[in-house]
C-alpha positions as a printed NumPy array, in Angstrom:
array([[-82.22 , -53.867, -25.034],
       [-82.839, -50.33 , -25.049],
       [-84.539, -50.616, -21.76 ],
       [-81.433, -51.93 , -20.158],
       [-79.387, -48.914, -21.066],
       [-78.406, -47.032, -18.039],
       [-79.249, -43.453, -17.884],
       [-76.361, -42.697, -15.548],
       [-73.535, -40.843, -17.092],
       [-69.993, -41.731, -16.591],
       [-67.906, -39.172, -14.751],
       [-65.677, -37.238, -17.137],
       [-61.985, -37.051, -16.558],
       [-60.779, -33.612, -15.557],
       [-58.729, -32.029, -18.259],
       [-55.77 , -29.84 , -17.469],
       [-55.763, -26.22 , -18.443],
       [-54.228, -25.67 , -21.776],
       [-52.113, -22.676, -20.663],
       [-48.494, -22.775, -19.475],
       [-48.424, -25.446, -16.76 ],
       [-45.445, -23.899, -14.873],
       [-46.698, -20.341, -14.486],
       [-45.768, -20.337, -10.769],
       [-42.121, -21.115, -11.599],
       [-42.156, -18.398, -14.234],
       [-43.487, -15.866, -11.727],
       [-40.805, -16.873,  -9.181],
       [-37.985, -16.539, -11.707],
       [-39.295, -13.168, -12.865],
       [-39.479, -11.944,  -9.28 ],
       [-35.91 , -13.106,  -8.584],
       [-34.637, -11.364, -11.719],
       [-36.357,  -8.116, -10.759],
       [-34.932,  -8.176,  -7.231],
       [-31.463,  -9.014,  -8.565],
       [-31.713,  -6.111, -11.006],
       [-32.658,  -3.694,  -8.23 ],
       [-29.77 ,  -4.926,  -6.054],
       [-27.321,  -4.653,  -8.965],
       [-28.5  ,  -1.085,  -9.637],
       [-28.014,  -0.163,  -5.981],
       [-24.513,  -1.683,  -5.999],
       [-23.554,   0.24 ,  -9.137],
       [-24.886,   3.492,  -7.657],
       [-22.89 ,   2.906,  -4.456],
       [-19.716,   2.221,  -6.454],
       [-20.276,   5.358,  -8.51 ],
       [-20.27 ,   7.376,  -5.287],
       [-17.311,   5.551,  -3.746],
       [-14.881,   5.874,  -6.663],
       [-14.354,   9.675,  -6.368],
       [-14.05 ,   9.346,  -2.588],
       [-11.436,   6.606,  -3.038],
       [ -9.436,   8.749,  -5.466],
       [ -9.457,  11.686,  -3.047],
       [ -8.255,   9.406,  -0.244],
       [ -5.433,   8.097,  -2.459],
       [ -4.327,  11.668,  -3.218],
       [ -4.316,  12.472,   0.496],
       [ -2.341,   9.322,   1.207],
       [  0.305,  10.246,  -1.377],
       [  0.577,  13.725,   0.155],
       [  0.978,  12.323,   3.662],
       [  3.554,   9.778,   2.47 ],
       [  5.565,  12.61 ,   0.888],
       [  5.435,  14.6  ,   4.124],
       [  6.529,  11.525,   6.078],
       [  9.508,  11.019,   3.752],
       [ 10.576,  14.675,   4.118],
       [ 10.189,  14.549,   7.894],
       [ 12.107,  11.266,   8.077],
       [ 14.978,  12.845,   6.159],
       [ 15.029,  15.807,   8.551],
       [ 14.904,  13.504,  11.585],
       [ 17.835,  11.493,  10.245],
       [ 19.884,  14.69 ,   9.795],
       [ 19.029,  15.909,  13.285],
       [ 19.816,  12.505,  14.761],
       [ 23.26 ,  12.572,  13.133],
       [ 23.901,  16.047,  14.546],
       [ 22.685,  14.958,  17.953],
       [ 24.899,  11.868,  17.966],
       [ 27.867,  13.94 ,  16.87 ],
       [ 27.235,  16.612,  19.51 ],
       [ 27.101,  14.153,  22.391],
       [ 29.853,  11.808,  21.277],
       [ 32.765,  12.223,  23.72 ],
       [ 35.298,  11.251,  21.069],
       [ 34.212,  14.106,  18.825],
       [ 33.747,  16.752,  21.514],
       [ 36.87 ,  18.657,  20.513],
       [ 35.986,  18.556,  16.85 ],
       [ 32.482,  19.884,  17.56 ],
       [ 33.859,  22.635,  19.787],
       [ 36.325,  23.633,  17.08 ],
       [ 33.623,  23.7  ,  14.397],
       [ 31.2  ,  25.703,  16.525],
       [ 33.554,  28.306,  18.015],
       [ 36.339,  28.513,  15.48 ],
       [ 38.955,  27.998,  18.184],
       [ 41.567,  25.326,  17.874],
       [ 43.246,  23.181,  20.441],
       [ 46.491,  24.554,  21.906],
       [ 48.299,  21.407,  20.746],
       [ 47.434,  22.098,  17.132],
       [ 49.266,  24.523,  14.892],
       [ 47.597,  26.738,  12.468],
       [ 48.489,  26.168,   8.835],
       [ 48.188,  29.121,   6.495],
       [ 48.334,  28.39 ,   2.812],
       [ 50.188,  30.911,   0.718],
       [ 50.251,  31.118,  -3.035],
       [ 53.583,  30.293,  -4.6  ],
       [ 53.789,  33.679,  -6.443],
       [ 53.855,  35.622,  -3.193],
       [ 56.492,  33.404,  -1.594],
       [ 58.99 ,  33.898,  -4.441],
       [ 58.623,  37.697,  -4.513]])
């Protein structure tokens, strides 16, 4: 029976490597984390530069808003004076205030202290 033994060898099954079988996934995840870290660093650096600029713009805005409020107040006063000056019903009153003259129909009233009247 020994003569019947075949000298041909059976093909061996291929064995898998014993290392980490998902090393490609690990490399991809590592690469993504590195890129995300670089992007996060760039975003933080950009924000660090923008914050002082934003604060300066806010200070300017407050200053301009204050100037607008002051100018609006002055415009309102001038508008009142303008309306009063060109109102036909108040023309006499304006003329009297500006020149100190009074209408001929009006009488001048002079207030006298009571001590002087009795003496």
